[in-house]
LOKE-985506 format. One record per atom (N, C-alpha, C): residue number from 1; x, y, z; atom name; residue in three letters. Coordinates in Angstrom, 3 decimals, padded with zeros to 6 digits. Layout:
! residues N
rec i=NUM, xx=X, yy=Y, zz=Z, at=CA, aa=ALA;
...
***
This chain:
! residues 117
rec i=1, xx=000.804, yy=-001.263, zz=-000.008, at=N, aa=MET;
rec i=1, xx=-000.056, yy=000.044, zz=-000.020, at=CA, aa=MET;
rec i=1, xx=000.836, yy=001.175, zz=-000.010, at=C, aa=MET;
rec i=2, xx=000.837, yy=002.304, zz=-000.860, at=N, aa=PRO;
rec i=2, xx=001.470, yy=003.377, zz=-001.096, at=CA, aa=PRO;
rec i=2, xx=001.179, yy=004.323, zz=000.278, at=C, aa=PRO;
rec i=3, xx=002.391, yy=004.935, zz=000.630, at=N, aa=SER;
rec i=3, xx=002.179, yy=005.847, zz=001.683, at=CA, aa=SER;
rec i=3, xx=002.360, yy=007.300, zz=001.227, at=C, aa=SER;
rec i=4, xx=001.928, yy=008.210, zz=002.380, at=N, aa=GLY;
rec i=4, xx=001.904, yy=009.484, zz=001.913, at=CA, aa=GLY;
rec i=4, xx=000.476, yy=009.844, zz=001.120, at=C, aa=GLY;
rec i=5, xx=000.300, yy=011.376, zz=000.881, at=N, aa=PRO;
rec i=5, xx=-000.840, yy=011.672, zz=000.462, at=CA, aa=PRO;
rec i=5, xx=-000.965, yy=011.627, zz=-000.989, at=C, aa=PRO;
rec i=6, xx=-002.228, yy=011.489, zz=-001.493, at=N, aa=ALA;
rec i=6, xx=-002.602, yy=011.278, zz=-002.963, at=CA, aa=ALA;
rec i=6, xx=-003.244, yy=012.687, zz=-003.433, at=C, aa=ALA;
rec i=7, xx=-002.661, yy=013.138, zz=-004.608, at=N, aa=TYR;
rec i=7, xx=-003.013, yy=014.434, zz=-004.987, at=CA, aa=TYR;
rec i=7, xx=-003.990, yy=014.020, zz=-006.387, at=C, aa=TYR;
rec i=8, xx=-005.051, yy=014.781, zz=-006.386, at=N, aa=ALA;
rec i=8, xx=-005.687, yy=014.900, zz=-007.247, at=CA, aa=ALA;
rec i=8, xx=-005.396, yy=015.826, zz=-008.646, at=C, aa=ALA;
rec i=9, xx=-004.558, yy=016.735, zz=-008.177, at=N, aa=THR;
rec i=9, xx=-004.109, yy=017.676, zz=-009.185, at=CA, aa=THR;
rec i=9, xx=-002.706, yy=018.063, zz=-008.912, at=C, aa=THR;
rec i=10, xx=-002.115, yy=018.179, zz=-009.919, at=N, aa=PRO;
rec i=10, xx=-000.505, yy=018.456, zz=-009.593, at=CA, aa=PRO;
rec i=10, xx=-000.166, yy=019.454, zz=-008.614, at=C, aa=PRO;
rec i=11, xx=000.865, yy=019.032, zz=-007.824, at=N, aa=VAL;
rec i=11, xx=001.463, yy=020.085, zz=-006.680, at=CA, aa=VAL;
rec i=11, xx=002.481, yy=021.011, zz=-007.633, at=C, aa=VAL;
rec i=12, xx=002.207, yy=022.286, zz=-007.282, at=N, aa=VAL;
rec i=12, xx=003.431, yy=023.119, zz=-008.007, at=CA, aa=VAL;
rec i=12, xx=004.202, yy=023.557, zz=-006.822, at=C, aa=VAL;
rec i=13, xx=005.495, yy=023.546, zz=-007.148, at=N, aa=PRO;
rec i=13, xx=006.418, yy=024.016, zz=-005.849, at=CA, aa=PRO;
rec i=13, xx=006.208, yy=025.571, zz=-005.776, at=C, aa=PRO;
rec i=14, xx=006.033, yy=025.855, zz=-004.719, at=N, aa=MET;
rec i=14, xx=005.885, yy=027.350, zz=-004.022, at=CA, aa=MET;
rec i=14, xx=007.377, yy=028.092, zz=-003.945, at=C, aa=MET;
rec i=15, xx=007.143, yy=029.195, zz=-004.309, at=N, aa=GLY;
rec i=15, xx=008.427, yy=030.229, zz=-004.028, at=CA, aa=GLY;
rec i=15, xx=009.563, yy=030.160, zz=-004.846, at=C, aa=GLY;
rec i=16, xx=009.225, yy=029.745, zz=-006.087, at=N, aa=THR;
rec i=16, xx=010.214, yy=029.767, zz=-007.002, at=CA, aa=THR;
rec i=16, xx=010.538, yy=031.090, zz=-007.865, at=C, aa=THR;
rec i=17, xx=009.447, yy=031.788, zz=-007.531, at=N, aa=GLY;
rec i=17, xx=009.400, yy=033.241, zz=-007.896, at=CA, aa=GLY;
rec i=17, xx=009.252, yy=033.158, zz=-009.604, at=C, aa=GLY;
rec i=18, xx=008.763, yy=034.372, zz=-010.266, at=N, aa=GLN;
rec i=18, xx=008.692, yy=034.590, zz=-011.614, at=CA, aa=GLN;
rec i=18, xx=009.204, yy=035.933, zz=-011.838, at=C, aa=GLN;
rec i=19, xx=010.222, yy=035.976, zz=-013.104, at=N, aa=GLN;
rec i=19, xx=011.004, yy=037.055, zz=-013.431, at=CA, aa=GLN;
rec i=19, xx=010.165, yy=037.896, zz=-013.857, at=C, aa=GLN;
rec i=20, xx=009.926, yy=039.299, zz=-013.634, at=N, aa=LEU;
rec i=20, xx=009.575, yy=040.296, zz=-014.329, at=CA, aa=LEU;
rec i=20, xx=010.298, yy=041.418, zz=-014.980, at=C, aa=LEU;
rec i=21, xx=010.042, yy=042.166, zz=-015.769, at=N, aa=PHE;
rec i=21, xx=010.537, yy=043.311, zz=-016.106, at=CA, aa=PHE;
rec i=21, xx=011.594, yy=044.019, zz=-015.241, at=C, aa=PHE;
rec i=22, xx=012.416, yy=044.569, zz=-015.847, at=N, aa=MET;
rec i=22, xx=013.801, yy=045.222, zz=-014.990, at=CA, aa=MET;
rec i=22, xx=014.434, yy=044.266, zz=-013.989, at=C, aa=MET;
rec i=23, xx=014.575, yy=043.070, zz=-014.427, at=N, aa=GLY;
rec i=23, xx=015.152, yy=041.858, zz=-013.495, at=CA, aa=GLY;
rec i=23, xx=014.439, yy=041.981, zz=-012.005, at=C, aa=GLY;
rec i=24, xx=013.063, yy=042.247, zz=-011.715, at=N, aa=ARG;
rec i=24, xx=012.454, yy=042.167, zz=-010.629, at=CA, aa=ARG;
rec i=24, xx=011.791, yy=040.780, zz=-010.399, at=C, aa=ARG;
rec i=25, xx=011.701, yy=040.148, zz=-009.299, at=N, aa=VAL;
rec i=25, xx=011.100, yy=038.816, zz=-009.204, at=CA, aa=VAL;
rec i=25, xx=009.908, yy=039.104, zz=-008.107, at=C, aa=VAL;
rec i=26, xx=008.866, yy=038.287, zz=-008.815, at=N, aa=GLU;
rec i=26, xx=007.196, yy=038.545, zz=-008.209, at=CA, aa=GLU;
rec i=26, xx=007.420, yy=037.540, zz=-007.123, at=C, aa=GLU;
rec i=27, xx=007.048, yy=037.845, zz=-006.003, at=N, aa=GLU;
rec i=27, xx=007.185, yy=037.103, zz=-004.832, at=CA, aa=GLU;
rec i=27, xx=005.678, yy=036.925, zz=-004.078, at=C, aa=GLU;
rec i=28, xx=004.454, yy=036.866, zz=-004.740, at=N, aa=SER;
rec i=28, xx=003.448, yy=036.706, zz=-004.230, at=CA, aa=SER;
rec i=28, xx=002.977, yy=035.297, zz=-003.863, at=C, aa=SER;
rec i=29, xx=003.918, yy=034.592, zz=-003.554, at=N, aa=PHE;
rec i=29, xx=003.627, yy=033.065, zz=-003.388, at=CA, aa=PHE;
rec i=29, xx=002.831, yy=032.629, zz=-001.895, at=C, aa=PHE;
rec i=30, xx=002.135, yy=031.821, zz=-001.688, at=N, aa=ILE;
rec i=30, xx=001.652, yy=031.644, zz=-000.385, at=CA, aa=ILE;
rec i=30, xx=002.656, yy=031.718, zz=000.921, at=C, aa=ILE;
rec i=31, xx=003.723, yy=031.222, zz=000.700, at=N, aa=GLU;
rec i=31, xx=004.616, yy=031.069, zz=001.730, at=CA, aa=GLU;
rec i=31, xx=005.190, yy=032.723, zz=001.976, at=C, aa=GLU;
rec i=32, xx=005.330, yy=033.355, zz=000.888, at=N, aa=ASN;
rec i=32, xx=005.846, yy=034.860, zz=001.175, at=CA, aa=ASN;
rec i=32, xx=004.944, yy=035.660, zz=001.907, at=C, aa=ASN;
rec i=33, xx=003.501, yy=035.471, zz=001.765, at=N, aa=ILE;
rec i=33, xx=002.633, yy=036.203, zz=001.875, at=CA, aa=ILE;
rec i=33, xx=002.178, yy=035.878, zz=003.427, at=C, aa=ILE;
rec i=34, xx=002.813, yy=034.660, zz=003.941, at=N, aa=LEU;
rec i=34, xx=002.065, yy=034.071, zz=005.333, at=CA, aa=LEU;
rec i=34, xx=003.426, yy=034.694, zz=005.990, at=C, aa=LEU;
rec i=35, xx=004.489, yy=034.752, zz=005.360, at=N, aa=ARG;
rec i=35, xx=005.875, yy=035.486, zz=006.263, at=CA, aa=ARG;
rec i=35, xx=005.751, yy=037.153, zz=006.255, at=C, aa=ARG;
rec i=36, xx=004.822, yy=037.468, zz=005.509, at=N, aa=TYR;
rec i=36, xx=004.523, yy=038.905, zz=005.556, at=CA, aa=TYR;
rec i=36, xx=003.797, yy=039.170, zz=006.780, at=C, aa=TYR;
rec i=37, xx=003.018, yy=038.038, zz=007.203, at=N, aa=ASN;
rec i=37, xx=001.868, yy=038.076, zz=008.030, at=CA, aa=ASN;
rec i=37, xx=002.389, yy=037.612, zz=009.255, at=C, aa=ASN;
rec i=38, xx=003.653, yy=037.101, zz=009.645, at=N, aa=LYS;
rec i=38, xx=004.255, yy=036.639, zz=010.884, at=CA, aa=LYS;
rec i=38, xx=003.613, yy=037.388, zz=011.984, at=C, aa=LYS;
rec i=39, xx=003.266, yy=036.498, zz=012.951, at=N, aa=GLY;
rec i=39, xx=002.818, yy=036.966, zz=014.072, at=CA, aa=GLY;
rec i=39, xx=001.137, yy=037.185, zz=014.247, at=C, aa=GLY;
rec i=40, xx=000.646, yy=037.044, zz=013.034, at=N, aa=LYS;
rec i=40, xx=-000.957, yy=037.324, zz=013.074, at=CA, aa=LYS;
rec i=40, xx=-001.397, yy=035.991, zz=013.385, at=C, aa=LYS;
rec i=41, xx=-002.876, yy=036.174, zz=014.106, at=N, aa=VAL;
rec i=41, xx=-003.413, yy=034.888, zz=014.456, at=CA, aa=VAL;
rec i=41, xx=-004.431, yy=034.713, zz=013.104, at=C, aa=VAL;
rec i=42, xx=-004.456, yy=033.334, zz=012.513, at=N, aa=GLY;
rec i=42, xx=-005.221, yy=032.955, zz=011.569, at=CA, aa=GLY;
rec i=42, xx=-006.034, yy=031.827, zz=011.962, at=C, aa=GLY;
rec i=43, xx=-006.907, yy=031.504, zz=011.084, at=N, aa=THR;
rec i=43, xx=-007.711, yy=029.981, zz=010.989, at=CA, aa=THR;
rec i=43, xx=-007.219, yy=029.466, zz=009.489, at=C, aa=THR;
rec i=44, xx=-006.529, yy=028.263, zz=009.797, at=N, aa=PHE;
rec i=44, xx=-006.003, yy=027.607, zz=008.664, at=CA, aa=PHE;
rec i=44, xx=-006.767, yy=026.229, zz=008.219, at=C, aa=PHE;
rec i=45, xx=-007.288, yy=026.126, zz=007.069, at=N, aa=TYR;
rec i=45, xx=-008.031, yy=025.041, zz=006.733, at=CA, aa=TYR;
rec i=45, xx=-007.095, yy=024.155, zz=005.666, at=C, aa=TYR;
rec i=46, xx=-007.357, yy=022.900, zz=006.314, at=N, aa=PHE;
rec i=46, xx=-006.339, yy=021.780, zz=005.557, at=CA, aa=PHE;
rec i=46, xx=-007.196, yy=020.516, zz=005.164, at=C, aa=PHE;
rec i=47, xx=-007.083, yy=019.910, zz=004.119, at=N, aa=THR;
rec i=47, xx=-007.525, yy=018.434, zz=003.837, at=CA, aa=THR;
rec i=47, xx=-006.435, yy=017.604, zz=003.414, at=C, aa=THR;
rec i=48, xx=-006.572, yy=016.312, zz=003.863, at=N, aa=TYR;
rec i=48, xx=-005.889, yy=015.316, zz=003.848, at=CA, aa=TYR;
rec i=48, xx=-006.445, yy=014.046, zz=002.991, at=C, aa=TYR;
rec i=49, xx=-006.303, yy=014.130, zz=001.802, at=N, aa=GLN;
rec i=49, xx=-007.151, yy=013.170, zz=000.690, at=CA, aa=GLN;
rec i=49, xx=-006.542, yy=011.663, zz=001.167, at=C, aa=GLN;
rec i=50, xx=-007.507, yy=010.522, zz=001.090, at=N, aa=GLY;
rec i=50, xx=-007.279, yy=009.523, zz=001.323, at=CA, aa=GLY;
rec i=50, xx=-007.166, yy=009.029, zz=003.009, at=C, aa=GLY;
rec i=51, xx=-007.078, yy=009.961, zz=003.944, at=N, aa=ASN;
rec i=51, xx=-007.377, yy=009.701, zz=005.206, at=CA, aa=ASN;
rec i=51, xx=-009.029, yy=009.924, zz=005.753, at=C, aa=ASN;
rec i=52, xx=-009.426, yy=008.392, zz=006.072, at=N, aa=SER;
rec i=52, xx=-010.514, yy=008.214, zz=006.403, at=CA, aa=SER;
rec i=52, xx=-010.859, yy=009.049, zz=008.054, at=C, aa=SER;
rec i=53, xx=-010.004, yy=008.941, zz=008.860, at=N, aa=GLU;
rec i=53, xx=-010.127, yy=009.472, zz=010.139, at=CA, aa=GLU;
rec i=53, xx=-010.320, yy=010.852, zz=010.257, at=C, aa=GLU;
rec i=54, xx=-009.315, yy=011.542, zz=009.681, at=N, aa=TRP;
rec i=54, xx=-009.417, yy=013.195, zz=009.465, at=CA, aa=TRP;
rec i=54, xx=-009.135, yy=013.683, zz=008.331, at=C, aa=TRP;
rec i=55, xx=-010.227, yy=013.995, zz=007.323, at=N, aa=ASN;
rec i=55, xx=-009.589, yy=014.118, zz=005.990, at=CA, aa=ASN;
rec i=55, xx=-009.670, yy=016.037, zz=005.785, at=C, aa=ASN;
rec i=56, xx=-010.241, yy=016.440, zz=006.856, at=N, aa=ALA;
rec i=56, xx=-010.274, yy=017.911, zz=006.879, at=CA, aa=ALA;
rec i=56, xx=-010.326, yy=018.290, zz=008.608, at=C, aa=ALA;
rec i=57, xx=-009.145, yy=019.179, zz=008.568, at=N, aa=MET;
rec i=57, xx=-008.658, yy=019.849, zz=009.729, at=CA, aa=MET;
rec i=57, xx=-008.703, yy=021.325, zz=009.816, at=C, aa=MET;
rec i=58, xx=-009.068, yy=022.012, zz=010.777, at=N, aa=VAL;
rec i=58, xx=-009.076, yy=023.495, zz=011.084, at=CA, aa=VAL;
rec i=58, xx=-008.281, yy=023.624, zz=012.386, at=C, aa=VAL;
rec i=59, xx=-007.248, yy=024.554, zz=012.065, at=N, aa=TYR;
rec i=59, xx=-006.206, yy=024.999, zz=013.058, at=CA, aa=TYR;
rec i=59, xx=-006.411, yy=026.566, zz=013.306, at=C, aa=TYR;
rec i=60, xx=-006.328, yy=027.133, zz=014.447, at=N, aa=GLN;
rec i=60, xx=-006.042, yy=028.451, zz=014.672, at=CA, aa=GLN;
rec i=60, xx=-004.986, yy=028.711, zz=015.443, at=C, aa=GLN;
rec i=61, xx=-004.409, yy=029.614, zz=014.978, at=N, aa=GLY;
rec i=61, xx=-003.058, yy=029.933, zz=015.477, at=CA, aa=GLY;
rec i=61, xx=-002.221, yy=031.078, zz=015.139, at=C, aa=GLY;
rec i=62, xx=-000.997, yy=031.416, zz=015.876, at=N, aa=ARG;
rec i=62, xx=-000.218, yy=032.564, zz=015.120, at=CA, aa=ARG;
rec i=62, xx=000.839, yy=032.191, zz=014.427, at=C, aa=ARG;
rec i=63, xx=000.947, yy=032.684, zz=013.164, at=N, aa=ILE;
rec i=63, xx=002.329, yy=032.148, zz=012.183, at=CA, aa=ILE;
rec i=63, xx=003.537, yy=032.519, zz=013.011, at=C, aa=ILE;
rec i=64, xx=004.198, yy=031.582, zz=012.843, at=N, aa=GLU;
rec i=64, xx=005.562, yy=031.597, zz=013.493, at=CA, aa=GLU;
rec i=64, xx=006.625, yy=031.649, zz=012.426, at=C, aa=GLU;
rec i=65, xx=006.467, yy=030.829, zz=011.518, at=N, aa=THR;
rec i=65, xx=007.132, yy=031.020, zz=010.187, at=CA, aa=THR;
rec i=65, xx=006.729, yy=030.202, zz=009.097, at=C, aa=THR;
rec i=66, xx=007.285, yy=030.487, zz=007.838, at=N, aa=ALA;
rec i=66, xx=006.810, yy=029.586, zz=006.464, at=CA, aa=ALA;
rec i=66, xx=007.818, yy=029.229, zz=005.757, at=C, aa=ALA;
rec i=67, xx=007.849, yy=028.024, zz=005.058, at=N, aa=GLY;
rec i=67, xx=008.845, yy=027.696, zz=004.214, at=CA, aa=GLY;
rec i=67, xx=008.220, yy=027.463, zz=003.116, at=C, aa=GLY;
rec i=68, xx=008.994, yy=026.871, zz=002.078, at=N, aa=ARG;
rec i=68, xx=008.587, yy=026.602, zz=000.821, at=CA, aa=ARG;
rec i=68, xx=007.436, yy=025.421, zz=000.961, at=C, aa=ARG;
rec i=69, xx=007.463, yy=024.451, zz=001.812, at=N, aa=ASP;
rec i=69, xx=006.546, yy=023.325, zz=001.985, at=CA, aa=ASP;
rec i=69, xx=005.849, yy=022.999, zz=003.241, at=C, aa=ASP;
rec i=70, xx=006.083, yy=024.143, zz=004.165, at=N, aa=HIS;
rec i=70, xx=005.990, yy=024.119, zz=005.385, at=CA, aa=HIS;
rec i=70, xx=005.415, yy=025.177, zz=006.066, at=C, aa=HIS;
rec i=71, xx=004.463, yy=025.280, zz=007.039, at=N, aa=ILE;
rec i=71, xx=004.102, yy=026.470, zz=008.041, at=CA, aa=ILE;
rec i=71, xx=004.497, yy=025.954, zz=009.248, at=C, aa=ILE;
rec i=72, xx=004.750, yy=026.970, zz=010.328, at=N, aa=ILE;
rec i=72, xx=004.776, yy=026.546, zz=011.958, at=CA, aa=ILE;
rec i=72, xx=003.850, yy=027.551, zz=012.525, at=C, aa=ILE;
rec i=73, xx=002.595, yy=027.436, zz=012.895, at=N, aa=ILE;
rec i=73, xx=001.915, yy=028.192, zz=013.940, at=CA, aa=ILE;
rec i=73, xx=001.793, yy=027.861, zz=015.285, at=C, aa=ILE;
rec i=74, xx=001.217, yy=028.391, zz=016.123, at=N, aa=SER;
rec i=74, xx=001.343, yy=028.270, zz=017.378, at=CA, aa=SER;
rec i=74, xx=-000.162, yy=028.596, zz=018.170, at=C, aa=SER;
rec i=75, xx=-000.780, yy=027.900, zz=018.846, at=N, aa=ASP;
rec i=75, xx=-001.973, yy=028.078, zz=019.540, at=CA, aa=ASP;
rec i=75, xx=-001.704, yy=029.160, zz=020.737, at=C, aa=ASP;
rec i=76, xx=-002.046, yy=030.349, zz=020.649, at=N, aa=PRO;
rec i=76, xx=-002.086, yy=031.284, zz=021.698, at=CA, aa=PRO;
rec i=76, xx=-002.610, yy=031.106, zz=022.987, at=C, aa=PRO;
rec i=77, xx=-003.678, yy=029.892, zz=022.933, at=N, aa=VAL;
rec i=77, xx=-004.248, yy=029.901, zz=024.387, at=CA, aa=VAL;
rec i=77, xx=-003.427, yy=028.483, zz=025.035, at=C, aa=VAL;
rec i=78, xx=-002.950, yy=027.766, zz=024.286, at=N, aa=SER;
rec i=78, xx=-002.342, yy=026.284, zz=024.748, at=CA, aa=SER;
rec i=78, xx=-000.799, yy=026.423, zz=024.654, at=C, aa=SER;
rec i=79, xx=-000.387, yy=027.178, zz=023.761, at=N, aa=GLY;
rec i=79, xx=000.916, yy=027.312, zz=023.298, at=CA, aa=GLY;
rec i=79, xx=001.231, yy=026.051, zz=022.498, at=C, aa=GLY;
rec i=80, xx=000.597, yy=025.077, zz=022.254, at=N, aa=LYS;
rec i=80, xx=000.961, yy=024.169, zz=021.376, at=CA, aa=LYS;
rec i=80, xx=001.417, yy=024.621, zz=020.050, at=C, aa=LYS;
rec i=81, xx=002.479, yy=023.913, zz=019.329, at=N, aa=ARG;
rec i=81, xx=003.083, yy=024.413, zz=018.002, at=CA, aa=ARG;
rec i=81, xx=002.787, yy=023.447, zz=016.835, at=C, aa=ARG;
rec i=82, xx=002.421, yy=023.840, zz=015.695, at=N, aa=TYR;
rec i=82, xx=002.173, yy=022.652, zz=014.816, at=CA, aa=TYR;
rec i=82, xx=003.016, yy=022.817, zz=013.416, at=C, aa=TYR;
rec i=83, xx=003.642, yy=022.077, zz=012.795, at=N, aa=LEU;
rec i=83, xx=004.202, yy=021.968, zz=011.817, at=CA, aa=LEU;
rec i=83, xx=003.291, yy=021.486, zz=010.909, at=C, aa=LEU;
rec i=84, xx=002.865, yy=022.135, zz=009.686, at=N, aa=LEU;
rec i=84, xx=002.013, yy=021.934, zz=008.655, at=CA, aa=LEU;
rec i=84, xx=002.517, yy=021.931, zz=007.323, at=C, aa=LEU;
rec i=85, xx=002.031, yy=021.048, zz=006.744, at=N, aa=MET;
rec i=85, xx=002.673, yy=020.630, zz=005.117, at=CA, aa=MET;
rec i=85, xx=001.670, yy=021.835, zz=004.244, at=C, aa=MET;
rec i=86, xx=002.485, yy=022.636, zz=003.607, at=N, aa=MET;
rec i=86, xx=001.507, yy=023.562, zz=002.761, at=CA, aa=MET;
rec i=86, xx=000.722, yy=022.620, zz=001.615, at=C, aa=MET;
rec i=87, xx=001.244, yy=021.538, zz=001.209, at=N, aa=ALA;
rec i=87, xx=000.494, yy=020.879, zz=000.283, at=CA, aa=ALA;
rec i=87, xx=-000.799, yy=020.587, zz=000.519, at=C, aa=ALA;
rec i=88, xx=-001.074, yy=020.525, zz=001.872, at=N, aa=ASN;
rec i=88, xx=-002.570, yy=020.305, zz=002.450, at=CA, aa=ASN;
rec i=88, xx=-003.535, yy=021.332, zz=002.668, at=C, aa=ASN;
rec i=89, xx=-002.697, yy=022.726, zz=002.698, at=N, aa=LEU;
rec i=89, xx=-003.209, yy=023.902, zz=002.961, at=CA, aa=LEU;
rec i=89, xx=-004.271, yy=024.428, zz=001.711, at=C, aa=LEU;
rec i=90, xx=-005.616, yy=024.550, zz=002.154, at=N, aa=ASP;
rec i=90, xx=-006.824, yy=024.936, zz=001.349, at=CA, aa=ASP;
rec i=90, xx=-006.676, yy=026.649, zz=001.315, at=C, aa=ASP;
rec i=91, xx=-006.985, yy=027.364, zz=002.540, at=N, aa=TRP;
rec i=91, xx=-006.917, yy=028.553, zz=002.599, at=CA, aa=TRP;
rec i=91, xx=-006.723, yy=028.928, zz=004.110, at=C, aa=TRP;
rec i=92, xx=-006.427, yy=030.278, zz=004.332, at=N, aa=VAL;
rec i=92, xx=-006.358, yy=030.984, zz=005.431, at=CA, aa=VAL;
rec i=92, xx=-007.198, yy=032.031, zz=005.834, at=C, aa=VAL;
rec i=93, xx=-007.803, yy=032.285, zz=006.857, at=N, aa=GLU;
rec i=93, xx=-008.736, yy=033.399, zz=007.156, at=CA, aa=GLU;
rec i=93, xx=-008.056, yy=034.049, zz=008.385, at=C, aa=GLU;
rec i=94, xx=-007.859, yy=035.613, zz=008.023, at=N, aa=PHE;
rec i=94, xx=-007.311, yy=036.407, zz=009.207, at=CA, aa=PHE;
rec i=94, xx=-008.775, yy=037.443, zz=009.400, at=C, aa=PHE;
rec i=95, xx=-008.695, yy=038.081, zz=010.880, at=N, aa=ASP;
rec i=95, xx=-009.760, yy=038.957, zz=011.288, at=CA, aa=ASP;
rec i=95, xx=-009.168, yy=040.345, zz=010.870, at=C, aa=ASP;
rec i=96, xx=-008.162, yy=040.515, zz=010.553, at=N, aa=GLU;
rec i=96, xx=-007.549, yy=041.747, zz=010.173, at=CA, aa=GLU;
rec i=96, xx=-006.947, yy=041.622, zz=008.799, at=C, aa=GLU;
rec i=97, xx=-006.495, yy=042.941, zz=008.544, at=N, aa=ARG;
rec i=97, xx=-006.093, yy=043.235, zz=006.982, at=CA, aa=ARG;
rec i=97, xx=-004.718, yy=042.314, zz=006.921, at=C, aa=ARG;
rec i=98, xx=-004.847, yy=041.695, zz=005.553, at=N, aa=ILE;
rec i=98, xx=-003.537, yy=040.637, zz=005.211, at=CA, aa=ILE;
rec i=98, xx=-002.478, yy=041.593, zz=004.651, at=C, aa=ILE;
rec i=99, xx=-001.264, yy=041.426, zz=005.111, at=N, aa=ASN;
rec i=99, xx=-000.066, yy=042.041, zz=004.570, at=CA, aa=ASN;
rec i=99, xx=000.068, yy=041.272, zz=003.459, at=C, aa=ASN;
rec i=100, xx=000.315, yy=042.151, zz=002.308, at=N, aa=TYR;
rec i=100, xx=000.589, yy=041.506, zz=001.052, at=CA, aa=TYR;
rec i=100, xx=002.130, yy=042.230, zz=000.437, at=C, aa=TYR;
rec i=101, xx=003.057, yy=041.341, zz=-000.129, at=N, aa=PRO;
rec i=101, xx=004.285, yy=042.010, zz=-000.881, at=CA, aa=PRO;
rec i=101, xx=003.883, yy=042.535, zz=-001.846, at=C, aa=PRO;
rec i=102, xx=003.612, yy=043.716, zz=-002.397, at=N, aa=HIS;
rec i=102, xx=003.490, yy=044.463, zz=-003.585, at=CA, aa=HIS;
rec i=102, xx=004.711, yy=044.631, zz=-004.255, at=C, aa=HIS;
rec i=103, xx=004.736, yy=044.445, zz=-005.421, at=N, aa=THR;
rec i=103, xx=005.896, yy=044.737, zz=-006.374, at=CA, aa=THR;
rec i=103, xx=005.628, yy=046.114, zz=-006.794, at=C, aa=THR;
rec i=104, xx=006.537, yy=046.570, zz=-007.321, at=N, aa=GLU;
rec i=104, xx=006.581, yy=047.996, zz=-008.028, at=CA, aa=GLU;
rec i=104, xx=006.838, yy=047.855, zz=-009.450, at=C, aa=GLU;
rec i=105, xx=005.944, yy=048.440, zz=-010.221, at=N, aa=ILE;
rec i=105, xx=005.942, yy=048.497, zz=-011.610, at=CA, aa=ILE;
rec i=105, xx=006.794, yy=049.667, zz=-012.064, at=C, aa=ILE;
rec i=106, xx=007.588, yy=049.484, zz=-013.039, at=N, aa=SER;
rec i=106, xx=008.454, yy=050.624, zz=-013.808, at=CA, aa=SER;
rec i=106, xx=007.585, yy=051.534, zz=-014.284, at=C, aa=SER;
rec i=107, xx=008.175, yy=052.902, zz=-013.942, at=N, aa=PRO;
rec i=107, xx=007.464, yy=053.982, zz=-014.810, at=CA, aa=PRO;
rec i=107, xx=006.995, yy=053.730, zz=-016.143, at=C, aa=PRO;
rec i=108, xx=007.976, yy=053.059, zz=-016.837, at=N, aa=GLU;
rec i=108, xx=007.817, yy=053.037, zz=-018.389, at=CA, aa=GLU;
rec i=108, xx=006.684, yy=051.814, zz=-018.561, at=C, aa=GLU;
rec i=109, xx=006.560, yy=050.969, zz=-017.735, at=N, aa=ILE;
rec i=109, xx=005.235, yy=049.995, zz=-017.841, at=CA, aa=ILE;
rec i=109, xx=004.132, yy=050.449, zz=-017.401, at=C, aa=ILE;
rec i=110, xx=004.012, yy=051.455, zz=-016.299, at=N, aa=GLN;
rec i=110, xx=002.998, yy=052.068, zz=-015.758, at=CA, aa=GLN;
rec i=110, xx=002.073, yy=053.026, zz=-016.807, at=C, aa=GLN;
rec i=111, xx=003.164, yy=053.482, zz=-017.497, at=N, aa=ALA;
rec i=111, xx=002.943, yy=054.726, zz=-018.814, at=CA, aa=ALA;
rec i=111, xx=002.141, yy=053.958, zz=-019.748, at=C, aa=ALA;
rec i=112, xx=002.520, yy=052.745, zz=-020.359, at=N, aa=SER;
rec i=112, xx=002.218, yy=051.955, zz=-021.228, at=CA, aa=SER;
rec i=112, xx=000.763, yy=051.375, zz=-020.943, at=C, aa=SER;
rec i=113, xx=000.530, yy=051.067, zz=-019.593, at=N, aa=MET;
rec i=113, xx=-000.543, yy=050.467, zz=-019.291, at=CA, aa=MET;
rec i=113, xx=-001.608, yy=051.612, zz=-019.188, at=C, aa=MET;
rec i=114, xx=-001.197, yy=052.970, zz=-018.936, at=N, aa=GLU;
rec i=114, xx=-002.250, yy=053.987, zz=-018.804, at=CA, aa=GLU;
rec i=114, xx=-002.884, yy=054.370, zz=-020.182, at=C, aa=GLU;
rec i=115, xx=-001.711, yy=054.269, zz=-021.228, at=N, aa=VAL;
rec i=115, xx=-002.140, yy=054.660, zz=-022.490, at=CA, aa=VAL;
rec i=115, xx=-003.064, yy=053.812, zz=-023.273, at=C, aa=VAL;
rec i=116, xx=-003.146, yy=052.300, zz=-022.793, at=N, aa=SER;
rec i=116, xx=-003.852, yy=051.151, zz=-023.293, at=CA, aa=SER;
rec i=116, xx=-005.479, yy=051.354, zz=-022.684, at=C, aa=SER;
rec i=117, xx=-005.350, yy=052.319, zz=-021.637, at=N, aa=GLU;
rec i=117, xx=-006.932, yy=051.828, zz=-020.727, at=CA, aa=GLU;
rec i=117, xx=-008.007, yy=052.980, zz=-021.494, at=C, aa=GLU;
***
């Protein structure tokens, strides 16, 4: 019997970055967004396909750190810490504004976008 989770859709590696104009790198991957929100408390929704005991789990906790394939959160009430796999993460909810890593657009590109509008 195979071990590990089975995926219905291909899993795309996160955090590889996308090259933009002027040598800039796009960094709006989940791991980076979670890092920008380090210290915030959120509700994290996970699904574990092929697991009949607990195929869906909800965790509430403070973001400690995030990597390419994982996130570490801590429960502010119990102090319990969780190391969770990004491949199982469905979505995250926050009760406050989400910090987002905006990339700057060069003046030349901004001007060309305004002309075409």
